[in-house]
TORKOL-4160 file (C-alpha; in steps of 0.2 Angstrom, whole numbers, padded with zeros to 4 digits, m for minus):
158
<pt num="1" X="0075" Y="m0031" Z="m0024"/>
<pt num="2" X="0065" Y="m0042" Z="m0036"/>
<pt num="3" X="0065" Y="m0060" Z="m0031"/>
<pt num="4" X="0071" Y="m0056" Z="m0013"/>
<pt num="5" X="0068" Y="m0068" Z="0001"/>
<pt num="6" X="0055" Y="m0059" Z="0010"/>
<pt num="7" X="0051" Y="m0073" Z="0023"/>
<pt num="8" X="0034" Y="m0081" Z="0024"/>
<pt num="9" X="0020" Y="m0083" Z="0036"/>
<pt num="10" X="0009" Y="m0097" Z="0034"/>
<pt num="11" X="m0009" Y="m0092" Z="0029"/>
<pt num="12" X="m0015" Y="m0099" Z="0045"/>
<pt num="13" X="m0005" Y="m0088" Z="0055"/>
<pt num="14" X="m0016" Y="m0076" Z="0066"/>
<pt num="15" X="m0006" Y="m0061" Z="0061"/>
<pt num="16" X="m0014" Y="m0063" Z="0043"/>
<pt num="17" X="m0032" Y="m0064" Z="0050"/>
<pt num="18" X="m0040" Y="m0048" Z="0043"/>
<pt num="19" X="m0058" Y="m0052" Z="0048"/>
<pt num="20" X="m0059" Y="m0038" Z="0061"/>
<pt num="21" X="m0049" Y="m0025" Z="0052"/>
<pt num="22" X="m0054" Y="m0009" Z="0043"/>
<pt num="23" X="m0042" Y="m0005" Z="0029"/>
<pt num="24" X="m0041" Y="0010" Z="0018"/>
<pt num="25" X="m0032" Y="0011" Z="0001"/>
<pt num="26" X="m0025" Y="0027" Z="m0007"/>
<pt num="27" X="m0022" Y="0024" Z="m0026"/>
<pt num="28" X="m0013" Y="0036" Z="m0037"/>
<pt num="29" X="m0021" Y="0037" Z="m0055"/>
<pt num="30" X="m0005" Y="0042" Z="m0064"/>
<pt num="31" X="0000" Y="0026" Z="m0074"/>
<pt num="32" X="m0018" Y="0020" Z="m0071"/>
<pt num="33" X="m0016" Y="0003" Z="m0079"/>
<pt num="34" X="m0003" Y="m0001" Z="m0067"/>
<pt num="35" X="m0011" Y="0006" Z="m0052"/>
<pt num="36" X="m0028" Y="m0002" Z="m0056"/>
<pt num="37" X="m0019" Y="m0019" Z="m0057"/>
<pt num="38" X="m0010" Y="m0015" Z="m0040"/>
<pt num="39" X="m0027" Y="m0011" Z="m0032"/>
<pt num="40" X="m0036" Y="m0026" Z="m0039"/>
<pt num="41" X="m0022" Y="m0038" Z="m0033"/>
<pt num="42" X="m0022" Y="m0029" Z="m0016"/>
<pt num="43" X="m0041" Y="m0030" Z="m0014"/>
<pt num="44" X="m0042" Y="m0048" Z="m0019"/>
<pt num="45" X="m0028" Y="m0052" Z="m0006"/>
<pt num="46" X="m0037" Y="m0042" Z="0007"/>
<pt num="47" X="m0053" Y="m0053" Z="0004"/>
<pt num="48" X="m0042" Y="m0069" Z="0005"/>
<pt num="49" X="m0036" Y="m0063" Z="0022"/>
<pt num="50" X="m0054" Y="m0060" Z="0028"/>
<pt num="51" X="m0056" Y="m0042" Z="0026"/>
<pt num="52" X="m0074" Y="m0039" Z="0021"/>
<pt num="53" X="m0079" Y="m0027" Z="0007"/>
<pt num="54" X="m0088" Y="m0016" Z="0020"/>
<pt num="55" X="m0072" Y="m0014" Z="0029"/>
<pt num="56" X="m0062" Y="m0009" Z="0014"/>
<pt num="57" X="m0061" Y="0009" Z="0007"/>
<pt num="58" X="m0052" Y="0014" Z="m0009"/>
<pt num="59" X="m0049" Y="0033" Z="m0013"/>
<pt num="60" X="m0040" Y="0039" Z="m0029"/>
<pt num="61" X="m0028" Y="0054" Z="m0030"/>
<pt num="62" X="m0020" Y="0062" Z="m0045"/>
<pt num="63" X="m0002" Y="0055" Z="m0042"/>
<pt num="64" X="0011" Y="0049" Z="m0030"/>
<pt num="65" X="0014" Y="0066" Z="m0022"/>
<pt num="66" X="m0004" Y="0067" Z="m0017"/>
<pt num="67" X="m0005" Y="0050" Z="m0009"/>
<pt num="68" X="0002" Y="0056" Z="0008"/>
<pt num="69" X="m0011" Y="0070" Z="0010"/>
<pt num="70" X="m0025" Y="0057" Z="0007"/>
<pt num="71" X="m0017" Y="0045" Z="0019"/>
<pt num="72" X="m0016" Y="0059" Z="0032"/>
<pt num="73" X="m0034" Y="0063" Z="0030"/>
<pt num="74" X="m0039" Y="0045" Z="0032"/>
<pt num="75" X="m0027" Y="0043" Z="0048"/>
<pt num="76" X="m0035" Y="0058" Z="0055"/>
<pt num="77" X="m0052" Y="0049" Z="0055"/>
<pt num="78" X="m0046" Y="0036" Z="0067"/>
<pt num="79" X="m0057" Y="0023" Z="0058"/>
<pt num="80" X="m0044" Y="0012" Z="0051"/>
<pt num="81" X="m0032" Y="m0001" Z="0057"/>
<pt num="82" X="m0020" Y="0001" Z="0043"/>
<pt num="83" X="m0018" Y="0011" Z="0027"/>
<pt num="84" X="m0011" Y="0006" Z="0010"/>
<pt num="85" X="m0002" Y="0017" Z="m0003"/>
<pt num="86" X="m0003" Y="0012" Z="m0021"/>
<pt num="87" X="0006" Y="0021" Z="m0035"/>
<pt num="88" X="0018" Y="0019" Z="m0050"/>
<pt num="89" X="0033" Y="0031" Z="m0054"/>
<pt num="90" X="0042" Y="0027" Z="m0069"/>
<pt num="91" X="0059" Y="0035" Z="m0072"/>
<pt num="92" X="0059" Y="0048" Z="m0086"/>
<pt num="93" X="0073" Y="0059" Z="m0093"/>
<pt num="94" X="0073" Y="0072" Z="m0079"/>
<pt num="95" X="0076" Y="0073" Z="m0060"/>
<pt num="96" X="0057" Y="0073" Z="m0058"/>
<pt num="97" X="0058" Y="0054" Z="m0055"/>
<pt num="98" X="0069" Y="0056" Z="m0040"/>
<pt num="99" X="0059" Y="0070" Z="m0033"/>
<pt num="100" X="0042" Y="0061" Z="m0034"/>
<pt num="101" X="0049" Y="0045" Z="m0028"/>
<pt num="102" X="0059" Y="0052" Z="m0013"/>
<pt num="103" X="0045" Y="0064" Z="m0007"/>
<pt num="104" X="0031" Y="0052" Z="m0009"/>
<pt num="105" X="0040" Y="0039" Z="0001"/>
<pt num="106" X="0045" Y="0051" Z="0014"/>
<pt num="107" X="0027" Y="0057" Z="0016"/>
<pt num="108" X="0020" Y="0039" Z="0017"/>
<pt num="109" X="0033" Y="0035" Z="0031"/>
<pt num="110" X="0029" Y="0051" Z="0040"/>
<pt num="111" X="0011" Y="0047" Z="0041"/>
<pt num="112" X="0014" Y="0029" Z="0048"/>
<pt num="113" X="0026" Y="0036" Z="0061"/>
<pt num="114" X="0016" Y="0052" Z="0066"/>
<pt num="115" X="0000" Y="0042" Z="0068"/>
<pt num="116" X="0007" Y="0026" Z="0074"/>
<pt num="117" X="m0003" Y="0017" Z="0060"/>
<pt num="118" X="0003" Y="0004" Z="0049"/>
<pt num="119" X="0005" Y="0010" Z="0031"/>
<pt num="120" X="0010" Y="m0002" Z="0018"/>
<pt num="121" X="0019" Y="0007" Z="0004"/>
<pt num="122" X="0017" Y="m0001" Z="m0013"/>
<pt num="123" X="0021" Y="0015" Z="m0023"/>
<pt num="124" X="0032" Y="0006" Z="m0037"/>
<pt num="125" X="0048" Y="0015" Z="m0043"/>
<pt num="126" X="0054" Y="0007" Z="m0059"/>
<pt num="127" X="0065" Y="0011" Z="m0073"/>
<pt num="128" X="0052" Y="0006" Z="m0086"/>
<pt num="129" X="0035" Y="0000" Z="m0090"/>
<pt num="130" X="0040" Y="m0018" Z="m0091"/>
<pt num="131" X="0047" Y="m0018" Z="m0073"/>
<pt num="132" X="0031" Y="m0010" Z="m0067"/>
<pt num="133" X="0020" Y="m0023" Z="m0076"/>
<pt num="134" X="0031" Y="m0037" Z="m0069"/>
<pt num="135" X="0028" Y="m0031" Z="m0051"/>
<pt num="136" X="0010" Y="m0025" Z="m0051"/>
<pt num="137" X="0002" Y="m0040" Z="m0045"/>
<pt num="138" X="0014" Y="m0046" Z="m0032"/>
<pt num="139" X="0017" Y="m0029" Z="m0025"/>
<pt num="140" X="m0002" Y="m0027" Z="m0023"/>
<pt num="141" X="m0003" Y="m0043" Z="m0014"/>
<pt num="142" X="0012" Y="m0039" Z="m0003"/>
<pt num="143" X="0004" Y="m0023" Z="0002"/>
<pt num="144" X="m0012" Y="m0032" Z="0008"/>
<pt num="145" X="m0002" Y="m0044" Z="0018"/>
<pt num="146" X="0009" Y="m0031" Z="0026"/>
<pt num="147" X="m0006" Y="m0020" Z="0031"/>
<pt num="148" X="m0015" Y="m0035" Z="0039"/>
<pt num="149" X="0001" Y="m0042" Z="0048"/>
<pt num="150" X="0006" Y="m0025" Z="0054"/>
<pt num="151" X="m0012" Y="m0020" Z="0060"/>
<pt num="152" X="m0012" Y="m0036" Z="0070"/>
<pt num="153" X="0005" Y="m0033" Z="0077"/>
<pt num="154" X="0001" Y="m0016" Z="0083"/>
<pt num="155" X="m0014" Y="m0022" Z="0091"/>
<pt num="156" X="m0004" Y="m0036" Z="0100"/>
<pt num="157" X="0009" Y="m0023" Z="0105"/>
<pt num="158" X="m0004" Y="m0010" Z="0111"/>
């Protein structure tokens, strides 16, 4: 929901300290202008939160349906504190939109649950390019904040 009240942590909150975290990003290339902007905003925010370039990895896959497999391969390495899924699915004239949106979303969630590893899902599902452009920066930043906060939460719980 655009403009929703997501709640806010102060930047000084320890849950937003990424200094000791290793985070991997999986970026779909389909709708590359949007996913590049998502990735740039995400990486910039991760750096703001203290994640170093050496502790950040980004891999690219063809599209949103391939994102879960790459997330799974990264999770299998047990090298990361959190993962981030980036992609952009724009509604077309066929049922393909629903298929890609539902299957990629379910796959991303499954990886998080199967590996008990935070996965921030920033695979945009929009009606048109204008909506995607309007969300690309904020959702990239949001994904970074979710990944760092959840990685710290899982550390506290575990």
